[in-house]
Structures are given as structure tokens and as C-alpha cells.
All heavy atoms as an XYZ file, in Angstrom:
646
protein
N     -15.454     -5.857    -15.981
C     -14.655     -7.024    -15.724
C     -13.449     -6.608    -14.894
O     -12.690     -5.746    -15.284
C     -14.218     -7.635    -17.065
C     -13.292     -8.803    -16.934
S     -12.725     -9.505    -18.501
C     -14.122    -10.397    -19.034
N     -13.300     -7.221    -13.759
C     -12.184     -6.920    -12.874
C     -10.911     -7.625    -13.308
O     -10.927     -8.465    -14.214
N      -9.804     -7.307    -12.642
C      -8.528     -7.892    -13.047
C      -8.478     -9.418    -12.880
O      -7.924    -10.114    -13.725
C      -7.492     -7.214    -12.155
C      -8.223     -6.336    -11.234
C      -9.654     -6.324    -11.607
N      -9.054     -9.938    -11.815
C      -9.028    -11.380    -11.596
C      -9.869    -12.098    -12.650
O      -9.452    -13.123    -13.205
C      -9.533    -11.728    -10.195
C      -9.472    -13.199     -9.819
C      -8.052    -13.721     -9.925
C     -10.021    -13.418     -8.432
N     -11.022    -11.548    -12.963
C     -11.873    -12.144    -14.004
C     -11.186    -12.086    -15.366
O     -11.299    -13.019    -16.164
C     -13.215    -11.422    -14.057
N     -10.455    -11.017    -15.626
C      -9.750    -10.896    -16.902
C      -8.617    -11.919    -17.005
O      -8.421    -12.526    -18.056
C      -9.210     -9.478    -17.072
C      -8.609     -9.233    -18.420
C      -9.389     -9.261    -19.563
C      -7.246     -9.015    -18.571
C      -8.842     -9.063    -20.815
C      -6.690     -8.808    -19.804
C      -7.496     -8.836    -20.930
O      -6.945     -8.642    -22.163
N      -7.878    -12.115    -15.914
C      -6.816    -13.116    -15.913
C      -7.411    -14.505    -16.123
O      -6.874    -15.317    -16.876
C      -5.994    -13.048    -14.601
C      -5.076    -14.249    -14.454
C      -5.190    -11.769    -14.551
N      -8.542    -14.778    -15.474
C      -9.207    -16.066    -15.677
C      -9.652    -16.220    -17.133
O      -9.573    -17.300    -17.706
C     -10.400    -16.208    -14.734
C     -10.003    -16.390    -13.295
C     -11.194    -16.350    -12.352
O     -12.258    -15.840    -12.696
N     -10.996    -16.869    -11.146
N     -10.119    -15.129    -17.724
C     -10.526    -15.155    -19.128
C      -9.329    -15.455    -20.035
O      -9.423    -16.245    -20.972
C     -11.167    -13.814    -19.501
C     -11.436    -13.650    -20.959
N     -12.409    -14.354    -21.618
C     -10.861    -12.846    -21.884
C     -12.424    -14.007    -22.890
N     -11.479    -13.086    -23.078
N      -8.184    -14.820    -19.761
C      -6.993    -15.042    -20.579
C      -6.470    -16.470    -20.437
O      -5.864    -17.001    -21.364
C      -5.892    -14.063    -20.197
C      -6.069    -12.631    -20.669
C      -4.926    -11.765    -20.165
C      -6.182    -12.543    -22.170
N      -6.695    -17.085    -19.292
C      -6.213    -18.440    -19.061
C      -7.242    -19.508    -19.413
O      -6.987    -20.697    -19.225
C      -5.768    -18.594    -17.601
C      -4.577    -17.727    -17.211
C      -4.266    -17.887    -15.737
C      -3.363    -18.018    -18.063
N      -8.393    -19.094    -19.937
C      -9.400    -20.066    -20.354
C      -8.906    -20.819    -21.591
O      -8.030    -20.339    -22.320
C     -10.732    -19.380    -20.635
O     -10.620    -18.538    -21.753
N      -9.473    -21.969    -21.838
C      -9.009    -22.836    -22.926
C      -9.004    -22.160    -24.300
O      -8.017    -22.254    -25.027
C      -9.848    -24.129    -22.968
O      -9.775    -24.745    -21.694
C      -9.340    -25.073    -24.018
N     -10.054    -21.418    -24.694
C     -10.004    -20.794    -26.032
C      -8.950    -19.685    -26.152
O      -8.438    -19.429    -27.230
C     -11.400    -20.215    -26.228
C     -12.257    -20.778    -25.165
C     -11.358    -21.251    -24.082
N      -8.615    -19.019    -25.051
C      -7.669    -17.891    -25.093
C      -6.242    -18.294    -24.746
O      -5.328    -17.489    -24.894
C      -8.118    -16.802    -24.108
C      -9.387    -16.149    -24.484
C      -9.146    -15.200    -25.610
N     -10.403    -14.610    -26.014
C     -10.648    -14.178    -27.211
N      -9.732    -14.240    -28.129
N     -11.806    -13.677    -27.513
N      -6.026    -19.525    -24.296
C      -4.696    -19.937    -23.853
C      -3.636    -19.884    -24.961
O      -2.516    -19.444    -24.688
C      -4.770    -21.325    -23.229
C      -3.601    -21.709    -22.341
C      -3.384    -20.678    -21.250
C      -3.847    -23.069    -21.725
N      -3.931    -20.264    -26.200
C      -2.898    -20.127    -27.249
C      -2.458    -18.678    -27.443
O      -1.261    -18.396    -27.586
C      -3.578    -20.674    -28.506
C      -4.637    -21.567    -28.010
C      -5.101    -20.979    -26.708
N      -3.415    -17.735    -27.446
C      -3.063    -16.327    -27.567
C      -2.197    -15.892    -26.401
O      -1.158    -15.241    -26.582
C      -4.305    -15.435    -27.617
C      -4.004    -14.033    -27.165
C      -3.340    -13.154    -28.002
C      -4.334    -13.605    -25.886
C      -3.015    -11.876    -27.580
C      -4.008    -12.337    -25.459
C      -3.357    -11.470    -26.303
N      -2.627    -16.236    -25.186
C      -1.918    -15.806    -23.986
C      -0.476    -16.313    -24.010
O       0.457    -15.551    -23.746
C      -2.645    -16.312    -22.726
O      -3.994    -15.837    -22.755
C      -1.982    -15.813    -21.472
N      -0.301    -17.575    -24.342
C       1.046    -18.148    -24.384
C       1.895    -17.489    -25.467
O       3.054    -17.115    -25.224
C       0.962    -19.645    -24.612
N       1.333    -17.317    -26.645
C       2.089    -16.724    -27.748
C       2.442    -15.271    -27.469
O       3.574    -14.835    -27.701
C       1.290    -16.831    -29.042
N       1.479    -14.511    -26.954
C       1.707    -13.080    -26.736
C       2.743    -12.836    -25.641
O       3.714    -12.097    -25.834
C       0.393    -12.382    -26.414
C       0.531    -10.892    -26.280
C       0.909    -10.117    -27.368
C       0.307    -10.249    -25.073
C       1.048     -8.741    -27.267
C       0.438     -8.879    -24.959
C       0.812     -8.127    -26.059
O       0.949     -6.783    -25.942
N       2.559    -13.484    -24.501
C       3.486    -13.229    -23.399
C       4.855    -13.845    -23.661
O       5.876    -13.307    -23.221
C       2.885    -13.688    -22.069
C       1.791    -12.764    -21.603
C       0.475    -13.177    -21.600
C       2.073    -11.468    -21.217
C      -0.539    -12.319    -21.200
C       1.072    -10.602    -20.815
C      -0.237    -11.028    -20.804
N       4.917    -14.934    -24.404
C       6.213    -15.489    -24.809
C       6.930    -14.537    -25.755
O       8.149    -14.345    -25.644
C       6.033    -16.842    -25.486
O       5.492    -17.770    -24.597
N       6.179    -13.940    -26.684
C       6.818    -13.011    -27.618
C       7.311    -11.750    -26.905
O       8.344    -11.195    -27.291
C       5.870    -12.654    -28.760
O       4.769    -11.920    -28.295
N       6.612    -11.325    -25.872
C       7.088    -10.183    -25.095
C       8.403    -10.530    -24.400
O       9.374     -9.769    -24.448
C       6.035     -9.728    -24.058
C       4.856     -9.087    -24.766
C       6.637     -8.756    -23.042
C       3.694     -8.742    -23.848
N       8.435    -11.706    -23.755
C       9.655    -12.136    -23.067
C      10.812    -12.298    -24.051
O      11.952    -11.891    -23.763
C       9.390    -13.436    -22.317
N      10.522    -12.870    -25.228
C      11.579    -13.049    -26.221
C      12.075    -11.713    -26.768
O      13.278    -11.546    -27.010
C      11.087    -13.930    -27.358
C      10.992    -15.417    -27.040
C      10.342    -16.167    -28.197
C      12.362    -15.984    -26.728
N      11.174    -10.762    -26.953
C      11.596     -9.444    -27.427
C      12.561     -8.804    -26.438
O      13.605     -8.265    -26.828
C      10.384     -8.522    -27.643
O       9.506     -9.120    -28.590
C      10.808     -7.157    -28.144
N      12.220     -8.869    -25.167
C      13.099     -8.294    -24.144
C      14.433     -9.024    -24.109
O      15.505     -8.407    -24.047
C      12.406     -8.321    -22.767
C      11.215     -7.364    -22.773
C      13.384     -7.962    -21.649
C      10.319     -7.486    -21.568
N      14.391    -10.353    -24.189
C      15.627    -11.141    -24.176
C      16.494    -10.841    -25.395
O      17.710    -10.639    -25.264
C      15.294    -12.633    -24.103
C      16.513    -13.512    -24.213
C      17.455    -13.566    -23.185
C      16.739    -14.267    -25.355
C      18.573    -14.354    -23.292
C      17.856    -15.069    -25.471
C      18.777    -15.113    -24.435
O      19.888    -15.894    -24.549
N      15.884    -10.808    -26.567
C      16.654    -10.545    -27.780
C      17.232     -9.134    -27.788
O      18.352     -8.927    -28.251
C      15.801    -10.751    -29.033
C      15.410    -12.180    -29.283
C      14.236    -12.479    -29.946
C      16.198    -13.238    -28.867
C      13.861    -13.789    -30.199
C      15.840    -14.548    -29.105
C      14.673    -14.831    -29.777
N      16.457     -8.176    -27.293
C      16.915     -6.781    -27.316
C      17.958     -6.510    -26.231
O      19.022     -5.935    -26.502
C      15.740     -5.840    -27.154
N      17.660     -6.903    -24.985
C      18.542     -6.564    -23.869
C      19.644     -7.596    -23.657
O      20.762     -7.235    -23.289
C      17.724     -6.426    -22.591
N      19.327     -8.869    -23.885
C      20.309     -9.912    -23.627
C      21.236    -10.171    -24.793
O      22.462    -10.155    -24.655
N      20.671    -10.422    -25.963
C      21.482    -10.759    -27.130
C      21.870     -9.553    -27.974
O      22.737     -9.660    -28.837
C      20.727    -11.763    -28.008
C      20.443    -13.129    -27.416
C      19.700    -14.002    -28.422
C      21.718    -13.816    -26.979
N      21.195     -8.443    -27.792
C      21.429     -7.228    -28.592
C      21.279     -7.522    -30.088
O      22.069     -7.049    -30.908
C      22.790     -6.610    -28.305
C      22.995     -6.247    -26.877
N      22.351     -5.176    -26.290
C      23.740     -6.825    -25.902
C      22.705     -5.099    -25.025
N      23.540     -6.100    -24.757
N      20.259     -8.315    -30.423
C      20.020     -8.701    -31.812
C      18.829     -7.924    -32.359
O      17.696     -8.126    -31.935
C      19.751    -10.203    -31.908
O      19.355    -10.537    -33.211
N      19.097     -7.064    -33.298
C      18.044     -6.257    -33.900
C      17.087     -7.121    -34.714
O      15.859     -6.948    -34.635
C      18.655     -5.179    -34.806
O      19.564     -4.405    -34.032
C      17.590     -4.284    -35.392
N      17.620     -8.060    -35.469
C      16.792     -8.894    -36.344
C      15.840     -9.754    -35.514
O      14.638     -9.822    -35.798
C      17.676     -9.769    -37.256
C      16.834    -10.742    -38.045
C      18.505     -8.902    -38.175
N      16.367    -10.414    -34.479
C      15.515    -11.256    -33.640
C      14.504    -10.429    -32.843
O      13.367    -10.854    -32.643
C      16.364    -12.118    -32.703
C      17.209    -13.193    -33.386
C      18.099    -13.904    -32.369
C      16.322    -14.182    -34.116
N      14.911     -9.243    -32.405
C      13.986     -8.353    -31.699
C      12.853     -7.930    -32.616
O      11.686     -7.903    -32.205
C      14.712     -7.104    -31.185
O      15.715     -7.461    -30.272
N      13.177     -7.612    -33.856
C      12.169     -7.220    -34.828
C      11.210     -8.377    -35.116
O       9.998     -8.188    -35.184
C      12.833     -6.738    -36.119
C      11.895     -6.267    -37.224
C      11.094     -5.059    -36.757
C      12.688     -5.930    -38.458
N      11.754     -9.565    -35.266
C      10.926    -10.748    -35.511
C       9.967    -11.001    -34.343
O       8.771    -11.240    -34.556
C      11.814    -11.969    -35.741
C      11.086    -13.263    -36.056
C      10.346    -13.150    -37.372
C      12.075    -14.408    -36.094
N      10.459    -10.909    -33.117
C       9.607    -11.110    -31.952
C       8.558    -10.002    -31.849
O       7.418    -10.246    -31.455
C      10.447    -11.174    -30.684
N       8.915     -8.770    -32.219
C       7.956     -7.669    -32.196
C       6.857     -7.884    -33.233
O       5.681     -7.572    -32.988
C       8.672     -6.347    -32.443
N       7.201     -8.438    -34.383
C       6.198     -8.741    -35.407
C       5.244     -9.808    -34.910
O       4.032     -9.721    -35.132
C       6.895     -9.145    -36.732
C       7.573     -7.917    -37.349
C       5.906     -9.764    -37.709
C       8.484     -8.243    -38.510
N       5.777    -10.805    -34.203
C       4.924    -11.833    -33.613
C       3.989    -11.205    -32.585
O       2.798    -11.545    -32.518
C       5.773    -12.966    -32.989
C       4.913    -13.918    -32.180
C       6.523    -13.708    -34.063
N       4.491    -10.268    -31.800
C       3.637     -9.561    -30.824
C       2.486     -8.850    -31.519
O       1.339     -8.927    -31.084
C       4.451     -8.501    -30.077
C       5.258     -9.000    -28.945
C       5.951     -7.842    -28.243
O       5.333     -6.823    -27.970
N       7.225     -8.011    -27.965
N       2.775     -8.156    -32.590
C       1.741     -7.419    -33.315
C       0.718     -8.377    -33.907
O      -0.486     -8.129    -33.846
C       2.376     -6.525    -34.399
C       3.174     -5.397    -33.741
C       1.318     -5.956    -35.335
C       4.038     -4.614    -34.689
N       1.193     -9.491    -34.463
C       0.274    -10.486    -35.020
C      -0.634    -11.063    -33.932
O      -1.838    -11.228    -34.146
C       1.063    -11.603    -35.698
N      -0.066    -11.359    -32.772
C      -0.880    -11.879    -31.668
C      -1.900    -10.851    -31.200
O      -3.060    -11.192    -30.910
C       0.013    -12.279    -30.497
S       0.986    -13.747    -30.766
N      -1.487     -9.612    -31.127
C      -2.411     -8.559    -30.697
C      -3.535     -8.366    -31.699
O      -4.706     -8.207    -31.315
C      -1.639     -7.255    -30.490
C      -2.336     -6.163    -29.720
C      -2.785     -6.655    -28.352
C      -1.425     -4.977    -29.559
N      -3.229     -8.422    -32.982
C      -4.278     -8.337    -34.005
C      -5.232     -9.517    -33.898
O      -6.448     -9.356    -34.010
C      -3.661     -8.290    -35.400
C      -3.100     -6.960    -35.847
C      -2.394     -7.102    -37.180
C      -4.202     -5.921    -35.938
N      -4.681    -10.701    -33.676
C      -5.500    -11.900    -33.506
C      -6.458    -11.713    -32.326
O      -7.647    -12.009    -32.417
C      -4.580    -13.083    -33.280
C      -5.213    -14.397    -32.925
C      -6.491    -14.802    -33.161
C      -4.583    -15.483    -32.271
N      -6.679    -16.074    -32.686
C      -5.512    -16.517    -32.139
C      -3.282    -15.685    -31.789
C      -5.202    -17.721    -31.534
C      -2.992    -16.890    -31.197
C      -3.941    -17.890    -31.085
N      -5.946    -11.170    -31.229
C      -6.764    -10.950    -30.039
C      -7.859     -9.914    -30.308
O      -9.019    -10.122    -29.969
C      -5.870    -10.491    -28.896
C      -6.604    -10.235    -27.615
C      -7.097    -11.283    -26.858
C      -6.800     -8.940    -27.152
C      -7.762    -11.063    -25.675
C      -7.465     -8.711    -25.964
C      -7.941     -9.771    -25.235
O      -8.608     -9.535    -24.061
N      -7.501     -8.812    -30.933
C      -8.477     -7.758    -31.197
C      -9.558     -8.205    -32.175
O     -10.736     -7.950    -31.977
C      -7.775     -6.507    -31.733
C      -6.907     -5.756    -30.741
C      -6.137     -4.651    -31.455
C      -7.737     -5.193    -29.611
N      -9.145     -8.882    -33.229
C     -10.080     -9.310    -34.262
C     -11.052    -10.353    -33.711
O     -12.214    -10.413    -34.131
C      -9.304     -9.842    -35.482
C     -10.189    -10.634    -36.411
C      -8.662     -8.683    -36.220
N     -10.613    -11.138    -32.762
C     -11.482    -12.189    -32.224
C     -12.701    -11.621    -31.494
O     -13.668    -12.341    -31.272
C     -10.693    -13.098    -31.286
O     -10.352    -12.434    -30.091
N     -12.676    -10.353    -31.131
C     -13.809     -9.745    -30.437
C     -14.812     -9.084    -31.363
O     -15.885     -8.700    -30.931
C     -13.321     -8.727    -29.404
C     -12.869     -9.408    -28.145
C     -11.528     -9.599    -27.889
C     -13.785     -9.888    -27.233
C     -11.113    -10.239    -26.751
C     -13.378    -10.532    -26.090
C     -12.041    -10.703    -25.851
O     -11.635    -11.342    -24.717
N     -14.464     -8.926    -32.633
C     -15.391     -8.307    -33.572
C     -16.226     -9.379    -34.253
O     -15.693    -10.417    -34.644
C     -14.646     -7.506    -34.648
C     -13.937     -6.308    -34.119
C     -12.562     -6.241    -34.162
C     -14.650     -5.251    -33.588
C     -11.893     -5.132    -33.669
C     -13.994     -4.150    -33.091
C     -12.619     -4.090    -33.130
N     -17.525     -9.127    -34.449
C     -18.312    -10.087    -35.219
C     -17.766    -10.152    -36.645
O     -17.445     -9.129    -37.243
C     -19.728     -9.494    -35.213
C     -19.730     -8.470    -34.145
C     -18.313     -8.043    -33.939
N     -17.639    -11.331    -37.165
C     -17.065    -11.575    -38.497
C     -15.637    -11.056    -38.587
O     -15.140    -10.743    -39.659
C     -17.922    -10.919    -39.592
C     -19.368    -11.344    -39.613
S     -19.567    -13.006    -40.190
C     -19.238    -12.779    -41.913
N     -14.960    -10.958    -37.456
C     -13.623    -10.375    -37.427
C     -12.594    -11.183    -38.175
O     -11.812    -10.640    -38.947
N     -12.566    -12.491    -37.976
C     -11.530    -13.290    -38.631
C     -11.754    -13.356    -40.134
O     -10.801    -13.293    -40.919
C     -11.492    -14.703    -38.043
O     -12.727    -15.342    -38.206
N     -13.011    -13.453    -40.582
C     -13.243    -13.478    -42.029
C     -12.949    -12.112    -42.642
O     -12.441    -12.029    -43.761
C     -14.669    -13.920    -42.341
O     -15.599    -13.040    -41.756
N     -13.232    -11.045    -41.929
C     -12.900     -9.707    -42.415
C     -11.396     -9.498    -42.512
O     -10.901     -8.903    -43.473
N     -10.660    -10.017    -41.523
C      -9.207     -9.900    -41.565
C      -8.640    -10.711    -42.720
O      -7.723    -10.263    -43.415
C      -8.601    -10.354    -40.241
C      -7.085    -10.238    -40.129
C      -6.655     -8.790    -40.244
C      -6.612    -10.828    -38.819
N      -9.190    -11.895    -42.963
C      -8.746    -12.717    -44.090
C      -9.004    -12.005    -45.408
O      -8.163    -12.010    -46.310
C      -9.471    -14.062    -44.065
C      -8.531    -15.210    -43.766
C      -9.248    -16.516    -43.732
N      -9.823    -16.592    -42.386
C     -10.989    -17.077    -42.081
N     -11.751    -17.600    -42.988
N     -11.434    -17.074    -40.848
N     -10.181    -11.385    -45.545
C     -10.511    -10.648    -46.765
C      -9.551     -9.488    -46.971
O      -9.035     -9.292    -48.082
C     -11.953    -10.142    -46.694
C     -12.416     -9.278    -47.856
C     -12.521    -10.116    -49.116
C     -13.734     -8.622    -47.538
N      -9.285     -8.714    -45.917
C      -8.381     -7.575    -46.033
C      -6.958     -8.024    -46.363
O      -6.264     -7.404    -47.171
C      -8.389     -6.764    -44.742
N      -6.535     -9.137    -45.770
C      -5.198     -9.654    -46.031
C      -5.054    -10.120    -47.467
O      -4.060     -9.828    -48.135
C      -4.879    -10.813    -45.062
O      -5.012    -10.337    -43.723
C      -3.468    -11.316    -45.255
N      -6.059    -10.847    -47.959
C      -5.969    -11.326    -49.343
C      -6.025    -10.150    -50.323
O      -5.305    -10.143    -51.327
C      -7.074    -12.336    -49.645
O      -8.339    -11.727    -49.588
N      -6.846     -9.143    -50.035
C      -6.904     -7.964    -50.886
C      -5.561     -7.242    -50.892
O      -5.043     -6.862    -51.951
C      -8.004     -7.018    -50.412
C      -8.064     -5.737    -51.182
C      -8.595     -5.703    -52.468
C      -7.583     -4.551    -50.646
C      -8.647     -4.530    -53.186
C      -7.627     -3.375    -51.358
C      -8.163     -3.356    -52.624
N      -4.981     -7.075    -49.705
C      -3.685     -6.402    -49.602
C      -2.588     -7.180    -50.308
O      -1.731     -6.592    -50.965
N      -2.628     -8.501    -50.197
C      -1.621     -9.328    -50.868
C      -1.765     -9.226    -52.385
O      -0.761     -9.147    -53.103
C      -1.747    -10.775    -50.407
N      -3.000     -9.221    -52.873
C      -3.205     -9.079    -54.320
C      -2.723     -7.724    -54.809
O      -2.101     -7.622    -55.874
C      -4.678     -9.271    -54.673
C      -5.131    -10.708    -54.696
C      -6.489    -10.868    -55.358
N      -7.492     -9.965    -54.843
C      -8.351    -10.266    -53.850
N      -8.321    -11.454    -53.291
N      -9.257     -9.388    -53.455
N      -3.013     -6.674    -54.052
C      -2.574     -5.329    -54.455
C      -1.050     -5.243    -54.446
O      -0.460     -4.648    -55.353
C      -3.166     -4.264    -53.528
C      -4.678     -4.156    -53.563
C      -5.213     -3.802    -54.920
N      -4.769     -2.474    -55.291
C      -4.831     -1.964    -56.510
N      -5.361     -2.665    -57.469
N      -4.410     -0.767    -56.752
N      -0.430     -5.813    -53.423
C       1.044     -5.779    -53.344
C       1.646     -6.581    -54.493
O       2.639     -6.148    -55.100
C       1.508     -6.312    -51.996
N       1.064     -7.725    -54.826
C       1.583     -8.554    -55.909
C       1.440     -7.829    -57.247
O       2.371     -7.844    -58.069
C       0.855     -9.892    -55.958
N       0.310     -7.175    -57.468
C       0.133     -6.449    -58.735
C       1.055     -5.234    -58.817
O       1.529     -4.892    -59.892
C      -1.315     -6.025    -58.909
O      -1.678     -5.035    -57.984
N       1.322     -4.621    -57.686
C       2.233     -3.474    -57.662
C       3.657     -3.920    -57.965
O       4.390     -3.258    -58.679
C       2.150     -2.789    -56.301
C       3.125     -1.659    -56.148
C       3.072     -0.447    -56.742
C       4.300     -1.661    -55.342
N       4.136      0.322    -56.364
C       4.918     -0.406    -55.476
C       4.883     -2.598    -54.510
C       6.091     -0.078    -54.834
C       6.048     -2.268    -53.856
C       6.645     -1.014    -54.014
N       4.032     -5.089    -57.423
C       5.408     -5.571    -57.605
C       5.635     -6.128    -59.019
O       6.749     -6.014    -59.540
C       5.722     -6.644    -56.571
C       5.812     -6.078    -55.166
S       5.902     -7.336    -53.909
C       7.549     -7.921    -54.142
N       4.597     -6.701    -59.631
C       4.778     -7.244    -60.973
C       4.611     -6.168    -62.050
O       4.943     -6.399    -63.196
C       3.806     -8.401    -61.232
O       2.463     -7.947    -61.057
C       4.099     -9.573    -60.327
N       4.064     -5.055    -61.669
C       3.952     -3.947    -62.608
C       2.689     -3.984    -63.318
O       2.177     -3.613    -64.195
């Protein structure tokens, strides 16, 4: 897949929410870090970037979203049991 085909793929209707969220979070991270010098907002935008990237990667694996949901619920249960003792 060449660069033009990849850009067309990213701008296709199913991928447009990811593309908008990911590139907006990159711009916001740079703005928060360099413009506002806000560590908290930069961290929040970086977390959004990571979430978008995971969403993008998981979407290419068969059963990826259900597997991610299973892993997330398992991790949340383990964290809750660890915190409650």
C-alpha cells in the first residue's frame, strides 16, 4: 500500500473517527506541552493518543475488539480485587 492509498484509507468513512481523534490529540498534545506548558493536559492528550492508537491496532486483528474488551474487563476485575483487598 502506497502513501496515497494509505491516506485515502485513513480518510475513508469507517476510519475517519480514528483519524480525527488521533491527529487532533497529537495537535492538542503539542499545544498543551509547548503552548500552555500544562503537564496535566499534555498527559491527558497523550492518554487519548494511546487509546486511539490501540483502537486502530486492535481494529486490524480478527476478534480484536472483543479480545480487548475481555482483557479490559479482566484487568479491571483484578485491579478492583487488589484495591479492595
